[in-house]
DRENDREN-857683 format. One record per residue (C-alpha): x, y, z; residue in one letter. Coordinates in steps of 0.05 Angstrom, whole numbers. Each point is the difference from the previous one (the first is absolute). Last residue first. Example, Ala and Ser with C-alpha at 12.3 -4.5 7.8 and 13.67 -1.06 7.14 Angstrom:
2
R      c1      c2      c3  rest
R     273     -21     143     S
R     -27     -69      13     A
//
This chain:
683
R      c1      c2      c3  rest
R   -1005   -1618     234     Q
R      34     -60      31     R
R      58      40      27     A
R     -50      48      32     L
R     -30     -56      43     V
R      66     -26      26     D
R      21      73       9     W
R     -57       8      50     I
R      26     -61      39     Q
R      70      32      -1     R
R     -30      63      29     A
R     -25     -39      61     A
R      68     -34       8     P
R      34      68      -3     A
R     -46      32      52     A
R       8     -51      56     V
R      71     -29       7     E
R      41      47     -43     G
R     -37      61      25     G
R       2     -16      73     F
R     -61      -5      45     G
R     -73      21      -4     G
R       1      67      36     E
R     -35      29     -61     E
R       4     -49     -58     V
R      23      33     -65     V
R      -1     -29     -71     V
R      22      35     -64     V
R      -3     -28     -71     V
R      23      36     -63     A
R     -21     -30     -66     Y
R      19      -1     -74     Q
R      76       2      -5     P
R      30     -34     -61     D
R      64     -37      20     T
R     -10      20      73     T
R     -65     -38       3     P
R     -15      33      44     G
R      -5      50      57     Y
R       9      -2      76     S
R     -15      30      68     A
R      -3     -42      64     Y
R     -15      28      68     W
R     -11     -29      70     A
R     -15      46      60     T
R      41     -18      62     S
R     -35       1      67     S
R     -13      65      36     E
R      27      34      63     G
R      52      40     -38     F
R     -11      -6     -75     S
R      31     -50     -46     E
R     -11      -9     -75     A
R      22     -66     -31     S
R      13       5     -74     G
R      10     -47     -59     T
R      20      22     -69     K
R     -18     -25     -69     G
R      18     -25     -68     A
R     -39     -56     -35     V
R      26     -44     -56     P
R     -52     -44     -35     Y
R      32     -59     -35     A
R      66       4      38     S
R     -36      21      63     L
R     -38     -65       3     D
R     -28       7      71     F
R      20     -55      48     T
R      51      41      39     A
R     -39      64      -9     F
R     -19      12      73     A
R      69     -23      24     G
R      36      44     -50     A
R     -33      64      23     G
R      55      23      47     T
R      55     -11     -51     G
R      27     -54     -47     V
R     -52      -6     -56     T
R     -57      44      23     N
R      42      58      25     V
R      47      -6     -60     G
R     -51      32     -47     E
R      -7      60      46     L
R      75      13      -1     G
R       3      -6     -75     S
R     -58      49      -8     R
R      31      53      45     V
R      66      -3     -38     I
R     -37       0     -67     E
R     -38      63      18     L
R      64      34      21     T
R      32     -14     -67     E
R     -62      19     -40     E
R      -6      68      32     D
R     -51       9      55     L
R     -50      58       0     G
R     -59     -33      34     I
R     -45      26     -56     D
R     -66      35       7     G
R     -75      -9       8     A
R     -12     -35     -67     A
R     -74      -9     -12     V
R     -29     -62     -33     P
R     -61      15     -44     E
R     -70      -3      30     L
R     -45     -11     -61     D
R     -66      36      10     K
R     -69     -15     -28     V
R      18     -67     -32     V
R     -61     -36     -27     E
R     -12     -66      38     G
R     -76      -3      -1     E
R      -3      21      74     P
R      39      62     -22     T
R      74       1      14     R
R      51      34      45     V
R      68     -29     -12     Q
R      64     -25      35     D
R     -15      10      74     A
R      49     -22      54     V
R      53      50     -18     Q
R      69       8      31     P
R      33      65     -23     E
R      62     -25     -36     W
R      70      16      24     L
R      45     -13     -59     T
R      72     -23      14     G
R      18     -58     -46     G
R     -61     -44       7     N
R      25     -43      58     A
R      28      56      44     V
R     -65      39     -12     A
R     -43     -60      19     A
R      42      -7      63     Y
R     -14      72      19     I
R     -75      -6     -18     T
R      -5     -60      46     A
R      33      37      58     I
R     -51      56      -7     Q
R     -57     -51      -2     L
R      24     -33      65     P
R      -6      69      33     T
R      62      35      24     A
R      29      26      66     A
R      69      23      20     L
R      -2      19      74     D
R      53     -49      21     G
R      15     -56     -49     Q
R       9      -5     -75     G
R      74     -19       1     I
R      29      69     -15     S
R     -51      36      44     F
R      26     -37      61     N
R      70      24     -16     V
R     -22      73      -8     A
R     -43       3      62     D
R      55     -30      42     G
R      49      53     -25     A
R     -46      53      28     R
R     -48      47     -33     Y
R     -14      50      56     Q
R     -72      22       9     W
R      -8     -40      64     G
R      46      47      37     D
R     -32      13      68     T
R     -69     -32       0     C
R      17     -55     -49     N
R      58     -23      43     E
R     -42      -1      63     R
R     -57     -36     -35     A
R      48     -53     -28     L
R      28     -13      70     Q
R     -70      -8      27     E
R     -20     -46     -57     L
R      61     -44      11     F
R     -11      -3      75     E
R     -72     -21     -10     R
R      19     -53     -52     R
R      50     -32      47     E
R     -47       2      59     R
R     -61     -30     -36     D
R     -61      24      38     T
R      -9      66     -38     E
R     -54      41      35     E
R      53      39      40     P
R      30      27     -65     Y
R      39      62      21     G
R     -31      62      29     A
R      56      50     -14     E
R      28     -29     -65     A
R     -72     -16     -19     R
R     -19      73       4     A
R      63      19     -39     C
R     -17     -50     -55     S
R     -72      25      -4     D
R      24      72     -10     E
R      53     -21     -50     R
R     -47     -38     -45     T
R     -12      48     -59     A
R      68      34       6     E
R      35     -68       3     W
R     -37     -25     -61     F
R      19      62     -40     A
R      73      -8      23     R
R       0     -73     -19     K
R     -30      12     -68     W
R      53      51     -17     E
R      56     -46      21     R
R     -24     -60     -39     G
R     -53     -50      21     P
R     -32     -16     -68     I
R     -71     -19      22     T
R     -60     -35     -31     G
R     -51      34     -45     T
R     -62     -41      18     A
R     -53     -19     -51     E
R     -72       4      24     G
R     -35      -4     -67     P
R      18     -46     -58     L
R      21      22     -69     D
R      74      -4      16     I
R      37      66       0     G
R      64     -26      32     T
R      -9      46      59     R
R      62      34      27     Q
R      55     -13      51     G
R      32     -51     -45     L
R      -2       8     -75     G
R      68     -29     -20     F
R      26      71     -14     E
R     -21      21      70     E
R      36     -58      33     S
R      62      13     -42     A
R       3      73      21     I
R      -9     -17      74     V
R      55     -52      -3     W
R      47      44     -41     P
R      -5      58      50     D
R      16      64     -39     T
R     -65      38       7     L
R     -18     -31      67     D
R      17      62      41     S
R      17       7      74     E
R      73     -19       0     Q
R      35      18      66     S
R     -13     -68      31     L
R      44     -35     -50     G
R      26      45     -55     G
R     -21     -38     -64     Q
R      66     -37      -1     E
R     -14     -24      71     R
R     -67     -28     -22     W
R      33     -29     -62     E
R      50     -40      42     D
R     -56     -23      46     Y
R     -43     -23     -59     A
R      56     -41     -31     W
R      18     -30      68     N
R     -71     -20      16     Y
R      -9     -27     -70     F
R      59     -47      11     V
R     -29     -20      68     T
R     -67     -19     -30     D
R      24     -58     -43     C
R     -60     -25     -40     S
R      32     -67     -19     V
R     -14      10     -74     E
R       5      76       2     M
R      69       0      30     I
R      19     -55     -48     E
R     -15      46     -59     Q
R      42      56      30     V
R      57     -49      10     S
R      12     -28      69     L
R      56      -5      52     A
R     -18     -40      62     G
R     -71     -26      12     H
R     -15      16      73     A
R     -67     -19      32     Q
R     -26      44      56     S
R     -68     -37      -3     E
R     -18      46     -58     F
R      58      48      -3     N
R      16      45      59     T
R       2      73      23     F
R      33      18      65     R
R      -8      71      25     R
R      52      52      20     G
R     -10      41     -62     G
R      13     -61     -44     I
R      27     -66      24     S
R      -2     -57     -51     V
R     -27     -71       3     S
R       7     -69     -32     G
R      54      25     -47     P
R     -11       7     -76     C
R      64      28     -29     A
R      -7      31     -68     Y
R      25     -23     -68     E
R      14      49     -57     E
R     -28       5     -70     T
R     -63      37      18     P
R      40      59      30     D
R     -43      37      50     V
R       0      75     -18     G
R     -66      27      28     S
R     -36     -19     -64     E
R      20     -72      11     L
R     -29       4      70     A
R     -65      29     -27     A
R      -3     -55     -53     P
R       7     -51      56     L
R     -53      33      44     S
R     -55      -3     -51     V
R       1     -76     -13     A
R      24      -3      72     K
R     -71      21      21     F
R     -21     -74      -3     T
R      47      -4      60     S
R     -49      31      49     A
R     -63      29     -31     P
R     -22      35      65     P
R     -75      -7      -5     F
R     -56      42     -29     T
R     -75     -11      -4     E
R     -52      23     -50     G
R      24     -26     -67     V
R      10     -75       5     V
R     -25      -1      73     R
R     -71      16     -22     N
R     -34      16      66     V
R     -71     -27       5     L
R      24     -61      40     P
R      18      43      61     A
R      36     -58      35     G
R     -62     -28      34     S
R      20      29      67     E
R      17      67     -33     E
R     -72      11     -20     G
R     -24      26     -67     T
R     -32     -63     -27     L
R     -26     -20      68     D
R     -33      67      10     D
R     -33      -7     -68     Y
R     -27     -69      19     E
R     -29      27      65     A
R     -30      60     -37     Q
R     -34     -47     -49     T
R      20      -5     -73     V
R     -56      10     -50     G
R     -16     -55     -50     T
R      58       5     -48     T
R      53      24      49     W
R      16     -67      32     I
R       9     -31     -69     D
R      70      31      -1     P
R      24     -55      49     D
R      58      28      39     Y
R      76       4      -3     T
R      56      -7      51     P
R      43       1     -41     Y
R       9      41     -64     S
R       3     -25     -71     A
R      21      30     -66     A
R       3     -34     -68     A
R      18      17     -72     V
R       6      75      14     V
R      21      32     -66     G
R      64      41       6     G
R      12      -6     -75     T
R      62     -43     -13     R
R      12     -21      72     V
R     -69     -33       4     D
R     -11       4      75     L
R     -15     -54      52     V
R     -17      22      71     V
R       0     -33      69     A
R     -21      22      68     A
R       1     -25      72     A
R     -27      14      69     S
R      11     -14      73     R
R      48     -59     -10     A
R       8      -7      76     P
R      56     -52      -8     W
R      -3     -65      39     G
R      12     -51     -56     D
R     -75     -13      -5     E
R      -8      75     -12     R
R      48      -3     -58     S
R     -38     -59     -30     S
R     -66      37       5     Q
R      29      62     -31     V
R      32     -39     -57     T
R     -65     -38     -13     K
R     -39      64      -7     E
R      51      32     -46     L
R       6     -61     -44     V
R     -76      -4      -7     R
R      -6      73     -19     E
R      57      -4     -50     V
R     -32     -61     -33     A
R     -67      35      -8     G
R      32      61     -31     Q
R      43     -43     -47     V
R     -61     -37     -27     G
R     -43      63      -4     A
R      54      38     -39     D
R     -12      73      17     L
R      16      51     -54     H
R     -70      29       6     T
R     -61      11     -44     L
R     -49      50      30     V
R     -72      -6     -24     D
R     -43      61     -14     H
R     -62      21      40     G
R     -72     -10     -23     N
R     -41      60     -23     V
R     -63       9      41     P
R     -67      12     -35     D
R     -33      69       6     R
R     -72       7      24     H
R     -52      56       6     D
R     -66      15      34     V
R     -19     -61      40     R
R     -59      -2      48     G
R     -27       4      72     T
R      62     -13      43     V
R     -15      11      74     V
R      37      59      31     G
R     -59      17      47     R
R     -14      64     -40     P
R      -9     -43     -63     D
R      57     -23     -45     V
R      13       4     -74     T
R      56     -41     -30     V
R      62      17     -40     T
R      41     -62     -19     T
R      75       4      -8     E
R      53     -46     -28     G
R      70      -2      28     S
R      61       9     -43     T
R      58     -50       0     G
R      32     -24      65     R
R      60     -36     -29     L
R      28      60     -37     A
R     -10      49      57     A
R      25     -50      52     D
R      66     -16     -34     Y
R      46      13      58     S
R     -53     -17      53     A
R     -22     -68     -27     E
R      72     -12     -20     L
R      19      -4      73     G
R     -39      35      54     S
R     -66      35      14     R
R     -33      -4     -68     G
R     -68      33      -1     V
R     -70     -28       7     L
R     -60      42     -21     E
R     -62      18      40     L
R      29      63      30     A
R      11      31     -68     T
R      63      16     -38     L
R      14      36     -66     D
R     -10      70      30     E
R      55     -11      51     R
R      11      42      62     A
R     -68     -11      33     S
R       2     -75     -12     V
R      71      -5      27     E
R     -18      40      62     E
R     -62     -44      12     Q
R      46     -61      -1     T
R      -1     -48     -57     P
R     -23     -72      10     R
R      54     -54      -5     G
R      37     -43     -49     L
R      61     -45       5     Y
R      71      -7     -25     G
R      24     -41     -60     L
R      74       2      20     V
R     -10     -10      74     H
R     -52     -55      -9     A
R      41     -39     -51     A
R     -34     -64      23     N
R      12     -48     -58     V
R     -13     -75      -4     E
R     -75       6     -11     A
R       4      54     -53     A
R     -74      20      -2     P
R       3      57      50     Y
R     -68      31       7     S
R     -21      72      11     R
R     -75      10       8     V
R     -56       5     -51     P
R     -70       8      27     T
R     -60     -46       1     T
R     -66      17      32     D
R     -43     -28      56     V
R     -57      42      26     A
R     -28      21      68     I
R     -50      57       1     G
R     -50     -41      39     P
R      27     -64      33     F
R     -59     -33      33     R
R     -51      17     -54     E
R      54     -10     -53     P
R       5     -74      18     R
R      30     -36     -61     E
R      57      50      -5     L
R      26     -16      69     V
R       1     -76      -8     S
R      29      11     -69     L
R      62      31      31     A
R      18     -67      30     E
R       3     -30     -71     V
R      39      61     -25     P
R      54     -11      53     D
R      18      71      22     V
R      65      30     -24     G
R     -15      68      29     F
R     -49      22      53     A
R     -28      69      16     I
R       0      35     -68     P
R     -44      63       4     I
R     -49       8     -57     P
R       0      67     -37     Q
R     -17      71      18     Y
R      42       7      63     P
R      64      -5     -42     S
R      60     -37      28     G
R      43       7      62     S
R     -30     -54      45     F
R      40     -23      61     C
R      50     -57      11     S
R      57      32     -40     P
R       3      49      36     V
R     -20       5      72     P
R     -67     -25      27     P
R     -59      49      -2     A
R     -33      17      66     G
R      -2      74     -14     E
R      15      16     -72     T
R      70      -1     -32     G
R     -15     -57     -48     C
R     -74      -9     -12     V
R     -27     -59      39     R
R     -31     -56     -41     T
R      66     -38      -3     R
R       4       0      75     G
R     -66     -38       4     W
R      28     -56     -43     L
R      65      -6      40     A
R     -34       4      68     K
R     -53     -51     -19     V
R      51     -54     -14     P
R     -21     -47     -57     L
R     -41     -64       3     D
R     -38      18     -63     L
R     -68      -2      33     E
R      25      29      65     A
R      35      57     -35     A
R     -62      15     -41     V
R     -44       1      63     A
R      49      45      36     E
R       1      48     -59     I
R     -76       3       0     L
R      -3      13      75     A
R      50      57      -6     R
R     -37      33     -58     G
R       3      72      26     E
R     -38     -23      62     D
R     -64      34     -22     E
R      10     -23     -71     A
R     -13      50     -56     E
R      73      21      -9     M
R      25     -72       0     L
R     -49     -21     -54     T
R      16      63     -41     E
R      75     -17       2     P
R     -15     -65     -37     E
R      39     -60      26     V
R      52     -40     -37     T
R      26     -71       1     V
R      59     -10     -47     V
R      14     -61     -42     A
R      68       1     -33     V
R      22      15     -71     P
R      74      -9     -16     D
R      50      53     -21     N
R      74      -8     -18     A
R      68       5      34     A
R      57     -45     -24     L
R     -32     -12     -68     P
R      40     -38     -54     S
R      28      45     -53     G
R      68     -33      -6     D
R      34      57      39     A
R     -50      -7      56     A
R     -65      40      -2     L
R     -34      51      45     I
R     -73       6     -19     R
R     -41      63     -11     G
R     -55      20      49     R
R     -72      -4     -23     L
R     -27      70       4     A
R     -34      27      62     P
R     -74      18      -5     E
R     -12      68      33     V
R     -69      24      20     V
R     -15      73     -12     T
R     -57      33      38     R
R     -61      39     -23     T
R     -53      44      33     S
R      40      55      34     V
R      57       0     -49     E
R     -49       1     -58     A
R     -35      60      28     A
R      66      36       8     E
R      20     -17     -71     V
R     -67      24     -27     A
R       6      63      40     I
R      68      16     -31     E
R     -24     -17     -70     E
R     -63      44       5     H
R      34      60      31     N
R     -22      53     -52     L
R     -65     -25     -28     A
R     -29     -44      53     Q
R      28      33      63     L
R      -5      72     -24     H
R     -68     -10     -32     V
R     -25     -31      64     L
R      28      57      41     R
R     -33      51     -45     G
R     -67     -35       5     A
R       6      -1      76     L
R      18      74       3     V
R     -58      18     -47     T
R     -48     -42      40     G
R      22      33      64     L
R     -10      69     -30     L
R     -68     -18     -29     L
R     -23     -28      67     V
R      24      63      35     V
R     -35      45     -50     A
R     -65     -40       7     M
R       3       9      74     L
R       9      75      -8     A
R     -58       4     -49     W
R     -44     -35      49     L
R      20      47      56     P
R     -20      60     -45     R
R     -70     -26     -17     V
R     -37      44      53     S
R     -68     -26      25     R
R     -67      38     -19     H
R     -50      -4      59     Y
R     -76     -12     -10     R
R     -50      18      57     V
R     -62     -44      -1     V
R     -62      34      29     P
R     -24     -24      68     P
R     -55     -54      -2     S
R     -77      -7      -8     T
R     -11      68     -33     Q
R     -73      26     -10     P
R     -14      30     -68     R
R       8      74     -12     P
R     -60      37     -32     V
R      19      35     -63     R
R     -45      63     -16     V
R     -15      17     -71     R
R     -16      73     -17     P
R     -73      23     -17     R
R     -11      31     -68     D
R     -21     -66     -32     P
R     -54     -15      51     R
R      -2     -71      17     R
R     -59     -45     -16     S
R     -33     -47      50     V
R     -24     -65     -28     G
R     -69     -25      -5     M
//
């Protein structure tokens, strides 16, 4: 039975036993959490704002920067235009050659930078390791050979290491890719010279890689392209070179190409049509070489030579040759440093120098085509006869004719025919005194200086070839300027002498000259005037300048700017630019004076100093006028000259030949020119 509880009695709670301490609960503050959240929100806001700024406002700029980091542009040079002879036949063209290349990635990933691979390729193709290895070295870096034996192209395309390889031999490399990784054989166009009988190296010129300075200065030029370094290749480089193509590729951080983004095809260069007659050019070159060889066999040094043929009606260059010359093919596959040193060295005769335009010589008696008009202008009577003694004494010095030969009394025409120097000496001496002698310091009234300037001497002709020399007109003003520029050296030599000179006579002459130049070398003496009158002394002209003078005498007085190029055309033959003849001036001779000069020059080949060379030439059918010259300098052998034009009945050509220290004009240069006229007469 249960126990009941009284309702009026209060309830009493009995606590239960505890087995552990009571749990005490703490309430943590949320303020640090709110601070952290505020920082996160602030950073997120800044980041979001930066992203908006970059993507919305600077999107293009960032895109460009990103592209620059991940892409590179590879240049594909355009096919270079051809250089054509007057009949359209190619003188400089392009031929494909086999080229062995190596991938830059292969070299980068190799522990030895690919040295073993290059050695294996060289052994397989029997080529020098040094040359192939050098072409993998970037120009200007440590261990790289000098230009042009190093690599100056793009690091994102195959590196050419061997040119002109036999395709059959190249197969042995291609068939074993496991041994020759990264090696490939490609074809590339290089300059070729199809005209077998023509060299024309100095006129055509050669190509070379641009310098870093050129690439930086010109937007149209990249390091991979070739540019003209001389001749027509340089003068018309922009037209011949065309416009390069471009391919934009993506690269990874190692610089390895991973894809292609964009491409633009190259635009081929234009052709340049010239006035050059291939047949005449080849003949002139052969004549020049044989003449030099013959002169040397006769004991003359014959250090160099040059010849030029001009169209007297337009100034067009029909032929131009310089000796010594070189094989233009040497540039097509990369000239070595040793070969380049040989091309520029004095021992080999500096064959890169174009003697037609780039070197000057005393013109000797060929200058009498200028000197005779100057004498007539000074008051010489063309109707009188003048005594031609073997020698004359002027200013205490003895001046002689060639071999001191006397000719008696001569007409003006006969003076030209026999090239009587003593008559010119007297004319020039009389005018020197008339001008005031040593007291005259100006050239403004000197007829010889004035005539020289009017005939175009002392200035460039304007030919479309680089490297043209100006020459020298040695008047009073020039002599003072030269003295001021060299006086210090002259005085030093006057004191120290020339102990290194072994030849006693030459040493004494140089020492006397140094003493004179130190004290009063600015004075224009009588000897200066008389030497000037016969094309000797300090007078200097290029063969081309003399050719333009004789062309002007032939055509009635017009000095044409010589031009090698006639037109710039597309490869299909469409004319892009027609290069019209340019008149540079007029020699300023009246018809009477012009006829006096012409008659004297015509007699040179019939009864004068050129008669021996033209003895078997049919002058009645094809009359040629000309003038021989033999330039003499102290301590040097005679330099032979011959300048001419023809046919005199209807002038078409001017021909000039010069052989440096090669002998006498009538014996060496005139016979050479006569052989050229043999070719021209058959045109």
